[in-house]
C-alpha positions in Angstrom: 183.6 -36.8 120.8 183.8 -39.9 123.0 180.4 -41.0 121.6 181.5 -40.5 118.1 184.9 -42.1 118.4 183.4 -45.3 119.9 181.5 -46.0 116.7 183.0 -43.8 114.0 184.0 -45.9 111.0 183.4 -49.1 112.9 181.8 -52.1 111.4 178.6 -53.5 112.9 176.2 -56.3 112.0 172.6 -55.9 113.2 170.2 -58.8 112.9 166.4 -58.2 112.9 167.1 -54.8 111.4 164.0 -54.5 109.2 161.9 -52.9 112.0 161.6 -52.1 115.6 164.7 -52.1 117.8 167.0 -53.5 115.1 166.1 -50.7 112.6 166.5 -48.1 115.4 169.9 -49.5 116.4 171.1 -49.4 112.8 169.9 -45.7 112.4 171.6 -44.7 115.6 174.8 -46.5 114.6 174.9 -44.6 111.3 174.3 -41.3 113.1 177.3 -42.1 115.2 179.5 -42.8 112.2 179.4 -46.6 111.9 179.0 -48.8 108.8 176.2 -51.2 109.3 175.3 -54.6 107.8 171.6 -54.8 108.2 170.2 -58.3 108.2 166.7 -59.7 108.4 164.5 -62.6 107.2 162.2 -60.1 105.6 163.8 -59.3 102.2 161.5 -56.4 101.3 161.5 -55.1 104.8 165.2 -54.9 105.1 165.6 -53.1 101.8 162.9 -50.6 102.8 164.5 -50.0 106.3 167.9 -49.4 104.8 166.4 -46.9 102.3 164.7 -45.1 105.2 167.8 -44.5 107.3 170.5 -44.4 104.6 169.0 -42.9 101.5 172.2 -42.9 99.4 173.3 -46.3 100.6 176.8 -45.2 101.6 176.6 -46.5 105.2 174.7 -49.8 104.9 174.7 -53.2 103.3 171.6 -55.4 103.5 171.4 -59.1 103.8 168.5 -61.5 103.9 169.1 -63.8 106.9 167.3 -66.4 108.9 169.1 -66.5 112.3 168.0 -70.1 112.9 170.3 -71.2 110.1 173.8 -71.3 111.8 175.7 -71.7 108.6 174.0 -68.7 107.0 174.9 -66.6 110.0 178.5 -67.7 109.9 178.8 -66.9 106.2 177.4 -63.4 106.7 179.7 -62.6 109.7 182.8 -64.0 108.1 182.1 -62.3 104.8 181.7 -59.0 106.7 185.1 -59.5 108.3 186.7 -60.5 105.0 185.3 -57.6 103.1 185.8 -54.9 105.8 189.0 -56.3 107.4 187.5 -56.6 110.9 184.3 -56.9 112.9 183.8 -54.3 115.7 180.2 -55.0 116.8 177.5 -57.6 116.4 174.0 -56.9 117.6 172.2 -60.2 117.9 168.8 -58.6 118.0 166.4 -60.8 115.8 163.6 -62.2 117.9 159.9 -63.2 118.0 157.3 -62.9 120.7 155.3 -65.9 122.1 153.0 -66.5 125.0 149.7 -67.7 126.4 148.7 -70.0 129.2 151.3 -72.7 129.4 148.6 -75.5 129.4 147.5 -74.3 126.0 150.9 -74.1 124.3 152.0 -76.6 121.8 155.6 -77.9 121.7 156.0 -76.2 118.4 155.6 -72.8 120.0 158.4 -73.6 122.6 160.7 -74.9 119.9 160.2 -72.0 117.5 160.8 -69.5 120.4 164.0 -71.2 121.5 165.2 -71.5 117.9 164.8 -67.8 117.2 165.2 -66.0 120.5 168.0 -68.2 122.0 169.6 -70.2 119.2 169.6 -67.2 116.9 171.8 -65.4 119.5 173.9 -68.5 119.9 174.5 -68.6 116.2 175.6 -65.0 116.1 177.9 -65.5 119.1 179.4 -68.7 117.6 180.1 -66.9 114.3 181.5 -63.6 115.8 183.2 -64.5 119.0 186.2 -66.5 117.4 186.8 -63.6 115.0 186.8 -61.1 117.8 189.1 -63.3 120.0 191.5 -63.5 117.0 191.4 -59.7 116.6 191.7 -59.0 120.3 188.8 -56.7 120.2 185.0 -56.5 119.5 181.7 -56.1 121.3 178.8 -58.6 121.2 175.5 -57.1 122.1 172.6 -59.5 122.7 169.0 -58.4 122.8 167.3 -60.1 125.8 164.4 -58.4 127.6 163.2 -57.4 131.0 161.4 -60.7 130.7 164.9 -62.2 131.0 165.3 -60.7 134.5 161.9 -60.8 136.2 158.9 -63.2 136.2 156.8 -62.8 133.1 153.6 -64.8 133.3 151.7 -65.6 130.1 155.0 -65.0 128.2 156.7 -68.1 129.6 158.5 -69.4 126.5 159.7 -66.0 125.6 160.9 -65.4 129.2 162.7 -68.7 129.3 164.6 -67.9 126.1 165.4 -64.4 127.3 166.6 -65.6 130.7 168.9 -67.9 128.7 170.2 -65.0 126.6 171.1 -63.1 129.8 172.9 -66.1 131.3 174.8 -66.6 128.0 175.8 -63.0 127.9 177.0 -62.5 131.5 178.8 -65.8 131.5 180.6 -65.2 128.2 181.4 -61.6 129.3 183.7 -63.0 132.0 185.5 -65.4 129.6 185.7 -62.7 126.9 187.4 -60.2 129.1 190.7 -62.1 128.9 190.6 -61.7 125.1 189.8 -58.0 124.9 186.2 -58.8 123.8 183.2 -57.2 125.5 179.7 -58.6 125.9 176.5 -56.9 126.9 172.8 -57.9 127.2 170.0 -55.5 126.4 167.0 -55.9 128.7 164.3 -53.4 127.7 160.7 -53.2 129.0 157.9 -52.8 126.5 159.2 -51.1 123.3 157.1 -49.8 120.5 157.8 -52.5 117.9 155.6 -54.8 115.8 156.1 -57.6 118.4 153.6 -55.9 120.7 150.9 -56.5 118.1 151.9 -59.9 117.0 148.9 -62.3 116.7 148.6 -64.8 119.4 146.5 -66.0 122.4 147.8 -63.1 124.5 147.6 -59.4 123.6 151.2 -58.5 124.5 150.6 -54.8 124.2 147.8 -54.8 126.8 149.6 -57.3 129.1 152.9 -55.4 129.2 151.7 -51.8 129.1 149.2 -52.6 131.9 152.1 -53.8 134.0 154.8 -51.2 133.0 153.1 -48.3 131.3 153.3 -47.1 127.7 155.7 -48.6 125.3 159.1 -47.0 125.0 160.0 -45.5 121.6 162.6 -47.7 119.8 164.8 -44.7 118.9 165.1 -43.7 122.5 166.0 -47.3 123.4 168.6 -47.3 120.7 170.3 -44.2 122.2 170.3 -45.9 125.6 171.7 -49.1 124.2 174.6 -47.4 122.4 175.3 -45.2 125.4 175.4 -48.5 127.5 177.7 -50.1 124.9 180.0 -47.1 125.1 180.1 -47.5 128.9 180.6 -51.3 128.5 177.7 -52.1 130.8 177.0 -55.8 131.3 173.2 -55.3 131.4 171.5 -52.4 129.7 168.1 -52.0 131.3 165.7 -49.3 130.0 163.5 -47.4 130.5 163.3 -46.3 134.2 160.1 -48.4 134.7 162.0 -51.5 133.7 164.9 -50.7 136.0 162.4 -50.2 138.8 160.8 -53.6 138.2 164.2 -55.3 138.0 165.3 -53.5 141.2 162.1 -54.6 143.0 162.6 -58.2 142.1 166.3 -58.2 143.1 165.4 -56.7 146.5 162.3 -58.6 147.3 161.8 -61.6 145.0 159.4 -63.4 147.3 157.3 -60.3 147.9 157.0 -59.6 144.1 156.1 -63.2 143.3 153.5 -63.3 146.1 151.9 -60.1 144.8 151.9 -61.4 141.2 150.5 -64.8 142.3 147.7 -63.1 144.3 146.8 -61.1 141.2 146.7 -64.2 139.0 144.5 -66.1 141.5 142.1 -63.1 141.8 141.9 -62.8 138.0 141.2 -66.5 137.6 138.4 -66.3 140.2 136.9 -63.3 138.5 136.8 -65.0 135.1 135.2 -68.1 136.7 132.5 -66.0 138.3 131.8 -64.2 135.1 131.5 -67.5 133.3 129.0 -68.7 135.8 127.0 -65.6 135.1 
C-alpha cells in the first residue's frame, strides 16, 4: 500500500522516455498508479513507447522535447502543472553517451555531452523547482551514473557531466528540504539500453561489462529507482556491483586509482608491442 500511495494518481514528467531507462521508469510509474508525461526528442519513438506501455492511452501523454532547449522544457513543465493542477515528480533522464581517448576528442563532443547530459538536467530543474517550491512539495529525480561517482576512463566527457549532475542533485537537495521538495540522483552501473551500443570510438558495452559484469535490465533498475524515491534516498545506486565499486572508491580511492592506472599502462604497453609485431 505504501508503494502504491506514493505514486497513485500522481503527476510525473519523464524525459528520454522513448527507450531504455526512461521508458522503463514510465512503465513502472504507470504500474504504481501514476499519470505520466513521456517526453523524448524521438517523435516516432515516444509514440511507440507510450503505445507499448499504455495501450489505451489513459495514463500517458507524449511530447516531443529536446532537453537542450530550455524554453521548450519550461513550456512542457508549466503546461503539465497548468493542465493537471500540480507537478509531483520530474525525472530528468534524457542523456547521451560519449567517450574515447581524450587526446582524440573534439570540442564538439565535450559541448554536446555537457549540453545534453548536464544542461538538459539543469533545464528540467530550472523549470520544475520553482513550481515545486510554490506548491510546497515535489520530487526531482536526476539520472546520473556510476560514472558520476567513480573514475571512468575513456568515458571522460560523460563522467564529467554525470559528476556535475550528482553535485547539482545533492547540493539542491539540502536547499530544497526547507521547501518540502525532495531531490535524488540515480547512479546506475551498466544498464541494458541503446546507449551501450551507440556508435563511437569506444565500445561502451565491452568497456563497461568487462569492468562490472552484464548489463542490468532497465525494468529492474526502474523498480530500484522508484523504491529509492519512495524511501527518499539522496543517491540511488544499483545494482549491487555498482554499489560495490562505489564503496571501494570511497574506502580506498588511492588504491582503486593506482590499480586502474596500472591496468591502463599495461594495456598501452601491450598495444605498442603488438603494433611493433
